[in-house]
C-alpha positions in Angstrom: -38.8 89.7 11.9 -38.2 93.3 13.1 -34.4 94.0 13.7 -33.7 95.2 17.0 -32.4 98.5 17.5 -30.7 100.5 20.5 -33.2 103.3 20.0 -36.9 104.2 19.3 -39.0 106.9 18.9 -41.5 107.5 21.9 -44.7 106.6 20.0 -46.9 108.6 22.1 -44.9 112.0 23.1 -45.9 113.8 25.8 -49.1 115.9 24.4 -51.4 116.7 27.0 -53.9 113.8 26.0 -50.9 111.5 26.5 -50.0 112.9 30.1 -54.1 112.9 31.3 -53.0 109.1 31.2 -49.5 109.2 32.7 -50.5 111.5 35.6 -53.9 109.5 36.3 -50.9 106.4 37.3 -50.1 105.5 40.7 -47.9 102.8 42.5 -51.2 101.3 43.8 -52.9 101.1 40.2 -49.7 100.6 38.1 -47.3 98.6 40.8 -49.1 96.9 43.0 -47.0 93.6 42.0 -43.9 95.0 43.5 -45.1 96.9 46.7 -44.9 93.8 48.8 -41.0 93.7 48.3 -40.6 97.2 49.1 -39.0 98.2 52.6 -38.0 101.7 54.3 -34.7 102.0 53.6 -34.5 101.0 49.9 -32.9 102.6 47.0 -34.9 102.6 43.8 -34.5 103.6 40.5 -37.7 104.3 38.6 -36.9 104.0 34.5 -38.8 106.0 32.5 -40.5 107.8 35.0 -42.6 110.5 32.7 -44.3 112.9 34.8 -43.3 111.2 38.6 -46.4 109.9 39.9 -45.7 106.5 40.3 -41.7 108.0 41.7 -43.5 109.9 43.9 -45.4 107.3 45.5 -42.5 105.1 45.6 -40.5 108.1 47.2 -43.1 108.0 50.0 -42.7 103.7 50.5 -39.4 104.3 51.3 -39.1 107.3 53.7 -35.8 106.2 54.9 -34.2 105.4 51.0 -34.1 107.3 48.4 -36.1 107.1 44.8 -34.3 108.2 41.6 -36.6 108.6 38.5 -35.0 109.1 35.0 -36.2 109.8 31.4 -34.8 110.6 28.1 -36.8 113.8 27.7 -35.5 116.7 30.2 -38.7 118.6 29.6 -40.9 115.8 31.1 -38.7 115.8 34.0 -39.6 119.4 35.2 -43.1 117.9 36.0 -41.6 115.1 37.7 -39.7 117.5 39.9 -42.7 119.8 40.2 -44.9 116.7 41.7 -42.4 115.6 43.9 -42.0 119.1 45.6 -45.8 119.5 45.4 -46.1 116.2 47.7 -43.2 117.6 50.2 -40.6 114.7 49.1 -37.2 115.5 49.5 -36.0 111.9 49.2 -36.2 111.6 45.1 -34.2 113.1 42.2 -34.9 113.5 38.3 -31.6 113.3 36.1 -31.7 112.7 32.4 -31.0 108.8 31.6 -31.2 106.3 28.8 -32.1 102.9 30.0 -29.6 101.5 27.4 -26.7 103.0 29.1 -27.4 104.2 32.7 -24.9 106.4 34.2 -24.8 104.6 37.5 -22.1 102.1 39.0 -23.2 98.2 39.1 -25.0 97.0 42.2 -26.3 100.6 42.8 -30.2 100.4 43.6 -32.2 97.8 45.6 -34.9 98.0 43.2 -34.9 98.9 39.6 -38.4 99.3 38.1 -40.0 100.5 34.6 -43.7 100.8 33.8 -44.7 101.1 30.3 -41.5 101.4 29.1 -39.7 98.4 27.3 -42.7 98.4 24.6 -41.1 101.4 23.8 -37.3 100.7 23.5 -35.2 99.7 20.5 -33.7 96.6 22.3 -35.6 95.6 25.4 -33.1 93.1 26.3 -30.3 95.3 26.5 -32.3 97.5 28.4 -33.2 94.7 31.1 -29.3 93.9 31.3 -28.6 97.5 32.2 -31.2 97.5 34.8 -29.6 94.5 36.3 -26.3 95.8 36.0 -27.3 98.7 38.4 -29.2 96.4 40.6 -27.6 95.4 43.9 -27.5 91.4 44.4 -30.5 89.9 46.1 -32.4 93.1 45.0 -35.2 93.6 42.2 -36.0 94.2 38.7 -39.5 94.8 38.0 -41.4 95.9 34.9 -44.9 96.3 33.8 -45.8 96.7 30.2 -49.3 96.6 28.5 -50.2 94.2 25.7 -52.3 95.8 22.7 -53.3 92.6 21.0 -54.8 91.6 24.0 -57.0 94.4 24.9 -60.6 93.9 24.6 -63.8 95.9 24.5 -67.6 95.9 23.9 -69.5 96.7 21.9 -68.0 95.8 19.0 -66.4 98.6 16.9 -65.0 98.5 13.3 -63.4 101.7 14.0 -61.8 100.5 17.2 -60.3 97.7 15.1 -58.7 99.8 12.9 -57.3 102.0 15.7 -55.7 98.5 17.1 -54.5 97.5 14.0 -52.8 101.3 13.2 -51.4 101.5 16.7 -49.6 98.2 16.2 -48.3 99.1 12.8 -47.2 102.7 13.6 -45.3 101.3 17.2 -43.5 98.9 15.2 -42.3 101.3 12.7 -41.0 103.3 15.5 -38.8 100.8 16.8 -41.0 99.1 19.6 -43.2 96.2 20.6 -47.0 97.1 21.5 -47.5 93.4 22.4 -44.8 93.5 25.0 -46.7 92.5 27.8 -46.2 88.5 27.0 -42.8 89.0 26.5 -41.8 90.1 29.2 -40.5 86.6 30.7 -38.5 85.9 27.7 -36.9 89.0 27.6 -35.8 88.9 31.1 -34.4 85.1 30.5 -32.8 86.4 27.4 -31.3 89.2 29.9 -29.8 86.6 32.0 -32.2 86.6 34.8 -33.3 83.4 36.4 -35.2 84.2 39.3 -38.3 85.6 37.3 -41.9 85.7 38.6 -44.6 86.6 36.1 -47.9 87.8 36.7 -50.4 89.8 34.9 -53.0 92.7 35.9 -55.7 95.0 34.4 -57.1 98.4 34.0 -60.7 98.4 33.4 -62.7 101.4 32.0 -66.8 101.0 31.9 -68.6 103.2 34.5 -69.5 106.8 32.6 -66.9 108.8 34.1 -63.8 106.2 32.9 -65.4 105.5 29.7 -65.4 109.6 29.2 -61.9 109.7 30.3 -60.6 107.0 28.5 -62.2 107.5 25.0 -61.5 111.3 25.2 -57.6 110.8 25.6 -57.6 108.2 22.9 -59.9 110.5 20.9 -57.5 113.5 21.2 -54.1 111.1 21.0 -55.4 109.9 17.7 -55.5 113.3 16.0 -53.1 115.7 17.9 -50.1 113.7 19.5 -46.9 112.9 18.4 -48.5 109.2 17.4 -50.9 111.1 15.1 -48.0 112.9 13.5 -45.9 109.8 12.9 -49.1 107.8 11.6 -49.5 110.3 8.7 -45.7 111.0 8.5 -45.2 107.4 8.0 -47.8 107.0 5.5 -49.9 104.8 7.7 -53.0 106.6 7.9 -54.7 109.8 6.6 -55.8 112.9 8.5 -59.4 111.8 7.6 -58.8 108.1 8.7 -57.4 109.6 12.2 -60.4 111.6 12.7 -62.9 108.5 11.8 -60.9 106.6 14.3 -61.1 109.4 17.2 -65.0 109.4 16.3 -64.9 105.8 16.9 -63.4 106.2 20.1 -65.9 108.7 21.1 -68.9 106.7 20.0 -67.5 103.7 22.2 -67.5 106.1 25.2 -71.0 107.3 24.6 -72.2 103.7 24.8 -74.0 102.6 28.0 -72.8 99.1 28.0 -69.4 100.1 27.1 -66.5 98.1 28.6 -62.6 98.3 27.7 -59.9 95.9 29.4 -56.3 96.7 28.9 -54.0 93.7 30.1 -50.7 94.4 31.5 -48.0 91.5 31.8 -45.4 91.8 35.0 -42.1 90.5 35.9 -40.3 90.6 39.3 -37.0 89.3 38.9 -34.7 89.0 42.0 -30.7 89.4 40.9 -28.9 86.4 42.0 -25.2 86.9 43.1 
């Protein structure tokens, strides 16, 4: 069993191929399970906000409230601030913070949200406990994470099989858990939450433009991102093997019958007491 640690390397880094995906994310396509509980006055903490597209959407949905987006990487918060400023949002801020030790008082926020974060942290249960600590009684802790082992595609591709096996190995070597989606409910219960609603949702990429976008960003990520560097430096793959995986992605993207499904687990938890 992999020993838990407080910190982990962020497997993807912030290469352009990664941000191509992150900036596509919206509250509608990535946090729909949460939107029904939002009210205009709420204070929201968005943990691991990255370039801030979901954060900005949440701020627009709580015009009488305030949203705080936090990330460990100061450089990505500059992009998040630009995203919010470009939309004319005045009710949002972006300090640097670590989910394992949030610099906020107890019972501060109505909602604490994390999208694709818990799969990358060294101790997701501790992270959830921190998220609970800064949530007001009666408020909500929300998290959504992908589950790599549950991703599926057509047509069959030995190269994409290699990609999945390699990615999961590198992510775990970095201290994360790539199959986080199925574990979110268990982690929430271990963190002391008792009112836990667990759901799932998907992203699907099949239309020609969707296949080109999804396959292209993963092909580029496989050879040019922090993930590629860690795969080589960790002895998990050679440059030649990564280039073969990247070509498998591009070949899948050219397949007229191509289809790719990404499963996400979700938890929406009310803090009792």
